[in-house]
Gaussian input, Z-matrix of N, CA and C with variables (Angstrom, degrees):
# hf/3-21g

backbone

0 1
 N
 C     1     B1
 C     2     B2     1     A1
 N     3     B3     2     A2     1     D1
 C     4     B4     3     A3     2     D2
 C     5     B5     4     A4     3     D3
 N     6     B6     5     A5     4     D4
 C     7     B7     6     A6     5     D5
 C     8     B8     7     A7     6     D6
 N     9     B9     8     A8     7     D7
 C    10    B10     9     A9     8     D8
 C    11    B11    10    A10     9     D9
 N    12    B12    11    A11    10    D10
 C    13    B13    12    A12    11    D11
 C    14    B14    13    A13    12    D12
 N    15    B15    14    A14    13    D13
 C    16    B16    15    A15    14    D14
 C    17    B17    16    A16    15    D15
 N    18    B18    17    A17    16    D16
 C    19    B19    18    A18    17    D17
 C    20    B20    19    A19    18    D18
 N    21    B21    20    A20    19    D19
 C    22    B22    21    A21    20    D20
 C    23    B23    22    A22    21    D21
 N    24    B24    23    A23    22    D22
 C    25    B25    24    A24    23    D23
 C    26    B26    25    A25    24    D24
 N    27    B27    26    A26    25    D25
 C    28    B28    27    A27    26    D26
 C    29    B29    28    A28    27    D27
 N    30    B30    29    A29    28    D28
 C    31    B31    30    A30    29    D29
 C    32    B32    31    A31    30    D30
 N    33    B33    32    A32    31    D31
 C    34    B34    33    A33    32    D32
 C    35    B35    34    A34    33    D33
 N    36    B36    35    A35    34    D34
 C    37    B37    36    A36    35    D35
 C    38    B38    37    A37    36    D36
 N    39    B39    38    A38    37    D37
 C    40    B40    39    A39    38    D38
 C    41    B41    40    A40    39    D39
 N    42    B42    41    A41    40    D40
 C    43    B43    42    A42    41    D41
 C    44    B44    43    A43    42    D42
 N    45    B45    44    A44    43    D43
 C    46    B46    45    A45    44    D44
 C    47    B47    46    A46    45    D45
 N    48    B48    47    A47    46    D46
 C    49    B49    48    A48    47    D47
 C    50    B50    49    A49    48    D48
 N    51    B51    50    A50    49    D49
 C    52    B52    51    A51    50    D50
 C    53    B53    52    A52    51    D51
 N    54    B54    53    A53    52    D52
 C    55    B55    54    A54    53    D53
 C    56    B56    55    A55    54    D54
 N    57    B57    56    A56    55    D55
 C    58    B58    57    A57    56    D56
 C    59    B59    58    A58    57    D57
 N    60    B60    59    A59    58    D58
 C    61    B61    60    A60    59    D59
 C    62    B62    61    A61    60    D60
 N    63    B63    62    A62    61    D61
 C    64    B64    63    A63    62    D62
 C    65    B65    64    A64    63    D63
 N    66    B66    65    A65    64    D64
 C    67    B67    66    A66    65    D65
 C    68    B68    67    A67    66    D66
 N    69    B69    68    A68    67    D67
 C    70    B70    69    A69    68    D68
 C    71    B71    70    A70    69    D69
 N    72    B72    71    A71    70    D70
 C    73    B73    72    A72    71    D71
 C    74    B74    73    A73    72    D72
 N    75    B75    74    A74    73    D73
 C    76    B76    75    A75    74    D74
 C    77    B77    76    A76    75    D75
 N    78    B78    77    A77    76    D76
 C    79    B79    78    A78    77    D77
 C    80    B80    79    A79    78    D78
 N    81    B81    80    A80    79    D79
 C    82    B82    81    A81    80    D80
 C    83    B83    82    A82    81    D81
 N    84    B84    83    A83    82    D82
 C    85    B85    84    A84    83    D83
 C    86    B86    85    A85    84    D84
 N    87    B87    86    A86    85    D85
 C    88    B88    87    A87    86    D86
 C    89    B89    88    A88    87    D87
 N    90    B90    89    A89    88    D88
 C    91    B91    90    A90    89    D89
 C    92    B92    91    A91    90    D90
 N    93    B93    92    A92    91    D91
 C    94    B94    93    A93    92    D92
 C    95    B95    94    A94    93    D93
 N    96    B96    95    A95    94    D94
 C    97    B97    96    A96    95    D95
 C    98    B98    97    A97    96    D96
 N    99    B99    98    A98    97    D97
 C   100   B100    99    A99    98    D98
 C   101   B101   100   A100    99    D99
 N   102   B102   101   A101   100   D100
 C   103   B103   102   A102   101   D101
 C   104   B104   103   A103   102   D102
 N   105   B105   104   A104   103   D103
 C   106   B106   105   A105   104   D104
 C   107   B107   106   A106   105   D105
 N   108   B108   107   A107   106   D106
 C   109   B109   108   A108   107   D107
 C   110   B110   109   A109   108   D108
 N   111   B111   110   A110   109   D109
 C   112   B112   111   A111   110   D110
 C   113   B113   112   A112   111   D111
 N   114   B114   113   A113   112   D112
 C   115   B115   114   A114   113   D113
 C   116   B116   115   A115   114   D114
 N   117   B117   116   A116   115   D115
 C   118   B118   117   A117   116   D116
 C   119   B119   118   A118   117   D117
 N   120   B120   119   A119   118   D118
 C   121   B121   120   A120   119   D119
 C   122   B122   121   A121   120   D120
 N   123   B123   122   A122   121   D121
 C   124   B124   123   A123   122   D122
 C   125   B125   124   A124   123   D123
 N   126   B126   125   A125   124   D124
 C   127   B127   126   A126   125   D125
 C   128   B128   127   A127   126   D126
 N   129   B129   128   A128   127   D127
 C   130   B130   129   A129   128   D128
 C   131   B131   130   A130   129   D129
 N   132   B132   131   A131   130   D130
 C   133   B133   132   A132   131   D131
 C   134   B134   133   A133   132   D132
 N   135   B135   134   A134   133   D133
 C   136   B136   135   A135   134   D134
 C   137   B137   136   A136   135   D135
 N   138   B138   137   A137   136   D136
 C   139   B139   138   A138   137   D137
 C   140   B140   139   A139   138   D138
 N   141   B141   140   A140   139   D139
 C   142   B142   141   A141   140   D140
 C   143   B143   142   A142   141   D141
 N   144   B144   143   A143   142   D142
 C   145   B145   144   A144   143   D143
 C   146   B146   145   A145   144   D144
 N   147   B147   146   A146   145   D145
 C   148   B148   147   A147   146   D146
 C   149   B149   148   A148   147   D147
 N   150   B150   149   A149   148   D148
 C   151   B151   150   A150   149   D149
 C   152   B152   151   A151   150   D150
 N   153   B153   152   A152   151   D151
 C   154   B154   153   A153   152   D152
 C   155   B155   154   A154   153   D153
 N   156   B156   155   A155   154   D154
 C   157   B157   156   A156   155   D155
 C   158   B158   157   A157   156   D156
 N   159   B159   158   A158   157   D157
 C   160   B160   159   A159   158   D158
 C   161   B161   160   A160   159   D159
 N   162   B162   161   A161   160   D160
 C   163   B163   162   A162   161   D161
 C   164   B164   163   A163   162   D162
 N   165   B165   164   A164   163   D163
 C   166   B166   165   A165   164   D164
 C   167   B167   166   A166   165   D165
 N   168   B168   167   A167   166   D166
 C   169   B169   168   A168   167   D167
 C   170   B170   169   A169   168   D168
 N   171   B171   170   A170   169   D169
 C   172   B172   171   A171   170   D170
 C   173   B173   172   A172   171   D171
 N   174   B174   173   A173   172   D172
 C   175   B175   174   A174   173   D173
 C   176   B176   175   A175   174   D174
 N   177   B177   176   A176   175   D175
 C   178   B178   177   A177   176   D176
 C   179   B179   178   A178   177   D177
 N   180   B180   179   A179   178   D178
 C   181   B181   180   A180   179   D179
 C   182   B182   181   A181   180   D180
 N   183   B183   182   A182   181   D181
 C   184   B184   183   A183   182   D182
 C   185   B185   184   A184   183   D183
 N   186   B186   185   A185   184   D184
 C   187   B187   186   A186   185   D185
 C   188   B188   187   A187   186   D186
 N   189   B189   188   A188   187   D187
 C   190   B190   189   A189   188   D188
 C   191   B191   190   A190   189   D189
 N   192   B192   191   A191   190   D190
 C   193   B193   192   A192   191   D191
 C   194   B194   193   A193   192   D192
 N   195   B195   194   A194   193   D193
 C   196   B196   195   A195   194   D194
 C   197   B197   196   A196   195   D195
 N   198   B198   197   A197   196   D196
 C   199   B199   198   A198   197   D197
 C   200   B200   199   A199   198   D198
 N   201   B201   200   A200   199   D199
 C   202   B202   201   A201   200   D200
 C   203   B203   202   A202   201   D201
 N   204   B204   203   A203   202   D202
 C   205   B205   204   A204   203   D203
 C   206   B206   205   A205   204   D204
 N   207   B207   206   A206   205   D205
 C   208   B208   207   A207   206   D206
 C   209   B209   208   A208   207   D207
 N   210   B210   209   A209   208   D208
 C   211   B211   210   A210   209   D209
 C   212   B212   211   A211   210   D210
 N   213   B213   212   A212   211   D211
 C   214   B214   213   A213   212   D212
 C   215   B215   214   A214   213   D213
 N   216   B216   215   A215   214   D214
 C   217   B217   216   A216   215   D215
 C   218   B218   217   A217   216   D216
 N   219   B219   218   A218   217   D217
 C   220   B220   219   A219   218   D218
 C   221   B221   220   A220   219   D219
 N   222   B222   221   A221   220   D220
 C   223   B223   222   A222   221   D221
 C   224   B224   223   A223   222   D222
 N   225   B225   224   A224   223   D223
 C   226   B226   225   A225   224   D224
 C   227   B227   226   A226   225   D225
 N   228   B228   227   A227   226   D226
 C   229   B229   228   A228   227   D227
 C   230   B230   229   A229   228   D228

   B1=1.4390
   B2=1.5192
   B3=1.3260
   B4=1.4855
   B5=1.5090
   B6=1.3480
   B7=1.4505
   B8=1.4842
   B9=1.3608
   B10=1.4577
   B11=1.5209
   B12=1.3013
   B13=1.4633
   B14=1.4879
   B15=1.3254
   B16=1.4121
   B17=1.5554
   B18=1.3348
   B19=1.4599
   B20=1.5330
   B21=1.3102
   B22=1.4832
   B23=1.5482
   B24=1.3204
   B25=1.4462
   B26=1.5269
   B27=1.3687
   B28=1.4212
   B29=1.5241
   B30=1.3806
   B31=1.4266
   B32=1.5845
   B33=1.2795
   B34=1.4947
   B35=1.5319
   B36=1.3248
   B37=1.4682
   B38=1.5288
   B39=1.3260
   B40=1.4990
   B41=1.5461
   B42=1.3772
   B43=1.4548
   B44=1.5345
   B45=1.3043
   B46=1.4418
   B47=1.5369
   B48=1.3103
   B49=1.4943
   B50=1.5449
   B51=1.3323
   B52=1.4744
   B53=1.5176
   B54=1.3353
   B55=1.4090
   B56=1.5042
   B57=1.2845
   B58=1.5074
   B59=1.5142
   B60=1.3085
   B61=1.4772
   B62=1.5042
   B63=1.3577
   B64=1.4014
   B65=1.5266
   B66=1.3358
   B67=1.4815
   B68=1.5288
   B69=1.2839
   B70=1.4575
   B71=1.5407
   B72=1.3413
   B73=1.4473
   B74=1.5060
   B75=1.3055
   B76=1.4558
   B77=1.5384
   B78=1.2964
   B79=1.4556
   B80=1.5341
   B81=1.3114
   B82=1.4663
   B83=1.5193
   B84=1.3079
   B85=1.4288
   B86=1.5618
   B87=1.3661
   B88=1.4627
   B89=1.5226
   B90=1.3314
   B91=1.4344
   B92=1.5160
   B93=1.2926
   B94=1.4633
   B95=1.5306
   B96=1.3140
   B97=1.4295
   B98=1.5020
   B99=1.3476
   B100=1.4724
   B101=1.4994
   B102=1.3608
   B103=1.5084
   B104=1.5208
   B105=1.3224
   B106=1.4975
   B107=1.5080
   B108=1.3000
   B109=1.4435
   B110=1.5086
   B111=1.3282
   B112=1.4333
   B113=1.5273
   B114=1.3149
   B115=1.4781
   B116=1.5317
   B117=1.2881
   B118=1.4792
   B119=1.5168
   B120=1.3015
   B121=1.5130
   B122=1.4842
   B123=1.3286
   B124=1.4134
   B125=1.5436
   B126=1.2952
   B127=1.4928
   B128=1.5180
   B129=1.3141
   B130=1.4608
   B131=1.5437
   B132=1.2876
   B133=1.5022
   B134=1.5096
   B135=1.3299
   B136=1.4422
   B137=1.5339
   B138=1.3117
   B139=1.5017
   B140=1.5716
   B141=1.3292
   B142=1.4664
   B143=1.5475
   B144=1.3454
   B145=1.4221
   B146=1.5130
   B147=1.3276
   B148=1.4611
   B149=1.4927
   B150=1.3582
   B151=1.5051
   B152=1.5132
   B153=1.2970
   B154=1.4978
   B155=1.5131
   B156=1.3342
   B157=1.4534
   B158=1.5091
   B159=1.3230
   B160=1.4445
   B161=1.5287
   B162=1.3318
   B163=1.4295
   B164=1.5356
   B165=1.3154
   B166=1.4918
   B167=1.5004
   B168=1.2828
   B169=1.4879
   B170=1.5053
   B171=1.3248
   B172=1.4853
   B173=1.5494
   B174=1.2821
   B175=1.5135
   B176=1.5401
   B177=1.3205
   B178=1.4411
   B179=1.5192
   B180=1.3480
   B181=1.4752
   B182=1.5343
   B183=1.2985
   B184=1.4700
   B185=1.5383
   B186=1.3438
   B187=1.4703
   B188=1.5019
   B189=1.3143
   B190=1.4780
   B191=1.5210
   B192=1.3654
   B193=1.4476
   B194=1.5173
   B195=1.3182
   B196=1.4694
   B197=1.4961
   B198=1.3602
   B199=1.4600
   B200=1.5213
   B201=1.3301
   B202=1.4575
   B203=1.5503
   B204=1.3521
   B205=1.4773
   B206=1.5419
   B207=1.3162
   B208=1.4559
   B209=1.5088
   B210=1.3247
   B211=1.4414
   B212=1.4892
   B213=1.3606
   B214=1.4713
   B215=1.5435
   B216=1.3094
   B217=1.4600
   B218=1.5383
   B219=1.3662
   B220=1.4808
   B221=1.5370
   B222=1.3245
   B223=1.4714
   B224=1.5065
   B225=1.3395
   B226=1.4471
   B227=1.5184
   B228=1.3483
   B229=1.4359
   B230=1.5192
   A1=108.17
   A2=115.64
   A3=120.73
   A4=109.04
   A5=113.23
   A6=119.56
   A7=108.83
   A8=115.96
   A9=118.16
   A10=109.02
   A11=115.93
   A12=123.56
   A13=107.65
   A14=118.19
   A15=123.33
   A16=109.25
   A17=116.66
   A18=121.26
   A19=106.96
   A20=115.91
   A21=118.98
   A22=109.34
   A23=115.51
   A24=120.44
   A25=111.72
   A26=119.04
   A27=121.61
   A28=111.35
   A29=114.57
   A30=119.92
   A31=106.03
   A32=116.67
   A33=120.79
   A34=105.88
   A35=113.80
   A36=122.33
   A37=112.75
   A38=116.90
   A39=119.25
   A40=108.43
   A41=113.17
   A42=121.52
   A43=107.67
   A44=116.27
   A45=119.97
   A46=108.36
   A47=117.02
   A48=122.21
   A49=104.43
   A50=112.71
   A51=118.29
   A52=108.66
   A53=118.10
   A54=124.35
   A55=113.74
   A56=117.18
   A57=120.59
   A58=112.61
   A59=118.67
   A60=121.15
   A61=113.28
   A62=118.64
   A63=122.47
   A64=115.86
   A65=116.36
   A66=119.59
   A67=110.58
   A68=119.89
   A69=123.74
   A70=110.06
   A71=114.24
   A72=122.05
   A73=108.94
   A74=116.90
   A75=121.17
   A76=111.99
   A77=115.21
   A78=120.30
   A79=106.94
   A80=116.94
   A81=120.34
   A82=110.28
   A83=115.80
   A84=123.73
   A85=106.02
   A86=116.12
   A87=119.44
   A88=105.59
   A89=117.22
   A90=121.95
   A91=112.69
   A92=116.33
   A93=119.77
   A94=107.99
   A95=116.91
   A96=121.39
   A97=112.01
   A98=115.37
   A99=122.36
   A100=107.36
   A101=112.12
   A102=118.91
   A103=113.38
   A104=113.69
   A105=117.99
   A106=111.44
   A107=118.98
   A108=122.29
   A109=113.99
   A110=117.43
   A111=121.73
   A112=110.76
   A113=115.94
   A114=122.68
   A115=107.93
   A116=117.58
   A117=121.44
   A118=109.17
   A119=114.96
   A120=121.92
   A121=106.88
   A122=119.93
   A123=123.17
   A124=108.51
   A125=114.28
   A126=121.39
   A127=108.53
   A128=117.28
   A129=121.45
   A130=106.63
   A131=114.74
   A132=119.40
   A133=109.47
   A134=113.75
   A135=122.92
   A136=116.76
   A137=119.41
   A138=119.01
   A139=110.32
   A140=112.80
   A141=122.03
   A142=105.89
   A143=117.42
   A144=120.11
   A145=112.06
   A146=115.76
   A147=120.75
   A148=112.68
   A149=116.16
   A150=120.54
   A151=111.05
   A152=113.23
   A153=119.51
   A154=108.92
   A155=118.27
   A156=122.13
   A157=110.60
   A158=119.34
   A159=119.77
   A160=113.12
   A161=116.14
   A162=121.94
   A163=110.76
   A164=115.72
   A165=121.75
   A166=112.49
   A167=116.15
   A168=122.28
   A169=108.88
   A170=117.48
   A171=122.53
   A172=109.81
   A173=116.50
   A174=121.14
   A175=108.87
   A176=118.77
   A177=122.24
   A178=109.37
   A179=115.45
   A180=119.92
   A181=110.90
   A182=116.94
   A183=119.64
   A184=111.37
   A185=118.16
   A186=122.22
   A187=107.32
   A188=119.61
   A189=120.78
   A190=112.27
   A191=119.12
   A192=121.10
   A193=108.80
   A194=119.02
   A195=120.68
   A196=110.39
   A197=117.57
   A198=122.06
   A199=110.52
   A200=117.89
   A201=123.07
   A202=109.01
   A203=115.61
   A204=118.16
   A205=111.57
   A206=115.03
   A207=120.54
   A208=110.59
   A209=118.19
   A210=120.45
   A211=113.13
   A212=116.65
   A213=121.08
   A214=109.71
   A215=119.83
   A216=121.53
   A217=110.27
   A218=117.43
   A219=119.01
   A220=110.54
   A221=116.88
   A222=119.97
   A223=112.26
   A224=118.15
   A225=123.46
   A226=111.34
   A227=117.49
   A228=121.35
   A229=115.43
   D1=129.15
   D2=178.40
   D3=-81.15
   D4=131.65
   D5=173.26
   D6=-113.09
   D7=121.43
   D8=179.31
   D9=-147.28
   D10=162.45
   D11=175.91
   D12=-130.28
   D13=135.10
   D14=177.22
   D15=-103.41
   D16=125.95
   D17=177.68
   D18=-128.70
   D19=105.67
   D20=-178.35
   D21=62.63
   D22=-122.98
   D23=-178.13
   D24=-91.28
   D25=2.50
   D26=-175.55
   D27=-106.17
   D28=143.23
   D29=175.12
   D30=-116.21
   D31=117.01
   D32=-174.33
   D33=-105.00
   D34=119.05
   D35=-179.74
   D36=-121.26
   D37=104.11
   D38=179.86
   D39=-76.46
   D40=146.73
   D41=-178.12
   D42=-131.43
   D43=147.72
   D44=174.44
   D45=-131.65
   D46=159.20
   D47=178.50
   D48=-146.37
   D49=133.85
   D50=176.22
   D51=-83.90
   D52=132.91
   D53=175.17
   D54=-83.40
   D55=170.49
   D56=177.69
   D57=-61.76
   D58=-24.61
   D59=179.72
   D60=-90.74
   D61=7.04
   D62=177.42
   D63=88.22
   D64=-8.50
   D65=176.20
   D66=-84.39
   D67=179.32
   D68=-171.62
   D69=-128.13
   D70=143.21
   D71=170.49
   D72=-108.64
   D73=159.61
   D74=-178.32
   D75=-126.29
   D76=147.51
   D77=170.38
   D78=-147.98
   D79=166.99
   D80=-179.37
   D81=-141.54
   D82=135.78
   D83=178.06
   D84=-100.13
   D85=130.29
   D86=177.78
   D87=-122.94
   D88=111.22
   D89=-173.47
   D90=-113.47
   D91=140.68
   D92=176.34
   D93=-141.37
   D94=163.15
   D95=177.97
   D96=87.94
   D97=179.14
   D98=-176.25
   D99=-140.67
   D100=151.77
   D101=174.84
   D102=55.00
   D103=-129.83
   D104=-177.08
   D105=-77.53
   D106=-6.07
   D107=176.30
   D108=-98.99
   D109=15.77
   D110=-178.29
   D111=-74.86
   D112=135.66
   D113=177.66
   D114=-121.20
   D115=129.79
   D116=-179.87
   D117=-126.19
   D118=118.55
   D119=177.76
   D120=-105.12
   D121=131.34
   D122=178.02
   D123=-118.73
   D124=124.20
   D125=178.79
   D126=-105.01
   D127=120.91
   D128=173.94
   D129=-94.01
   D130=125.32
   D131=-172.40
   D132=-102.37
   D133=146.38
   D134=-170.83
   D135=-75.14
   D136=-42.99
   D137=-175.55
   D138=-57.43
   D139=154.66
   D140=173.24
   D141=-115.80
   D142=141.65
   D143=-174.15
   D144=-123.50
   D145=156.86
   D146=179.34
   D147=-77.62
   D148=-28.68
   D149=-178.38
   D150=-125.74
   D151=154.11
   D152=176.18
   D153=-64.69
   D154=-36.14
   D155=-178.82
   D156=-65.60
   D157=-40.06
   D158=177.69
   D159=-66.70
   D160=-36.95
   D161=177.20
   D162=-66.88
   D163=-42.97
   D164=174.83
   D165=-58.01
   D166=-46.21
   D167=-179.02
   D168=-61.78
   D169=-45.90
   D170=-178.48
   D171=-63.60
   D172=-44.91
   D173=-179.69
   D174=-62.00
   D175=-42.99
   D176=-178.44
   D177=-63.32
   D178=-45.93
   D179=-178.48
   D180=-62.98
   D181=-42.89
   D182=-179.67
   D183=-67.42
   D184=-37.67
   D185=179.34
   D186=-65.49
   D187=-47.93
   D188=-179.21
   D189=-65.71
   D190=-33.47
   D191=175.69
   D192=-66.22
   D193=-40.45
   D194=178.94
   D195=-60.32
   D196=-47.93
   D197=179.15
   D198=-60.74
   D199=-42.95
   D200=179.93
   D201=-60.18
   D202=-49.02
   D203=179.20
   D204=-58.45
   D205=-44.31
   D206=-177.68
   D207=-63.46
   D208=-48.36
   D209=-176.62
   D210=-70.42
   D211=-33.45
   D212=176.24
   D213=-66.98
   D214=-43.09
   D215=-178.08
   D216=-68.42
   D217=-33.36
   D218=178.85
   D219=-71.40
   D220=-32.19
   D221=178.33
   D222=-70.49
   D223=-27.30
   D224=-179.97
   D225=-78.94
   D226=-25.06
   D227=-177.80
   D228=-71.97

């Protein structure tokens, strides 16, 4: 099941991956645009988590913070 959040023109998709030791890493895809003008930024996040749910929560939070920072800075310009 895909889990994503849409904020304005951005689609934030958190991702998790289980490591060999059973813990989880997190990353987040932030996509904008349409068709051939689509841009996808993927952030690989440093912390390691005991559960997939914790990793998913962290990835979502970081993705939404990135979008918030981006939209706030564009509004100030």
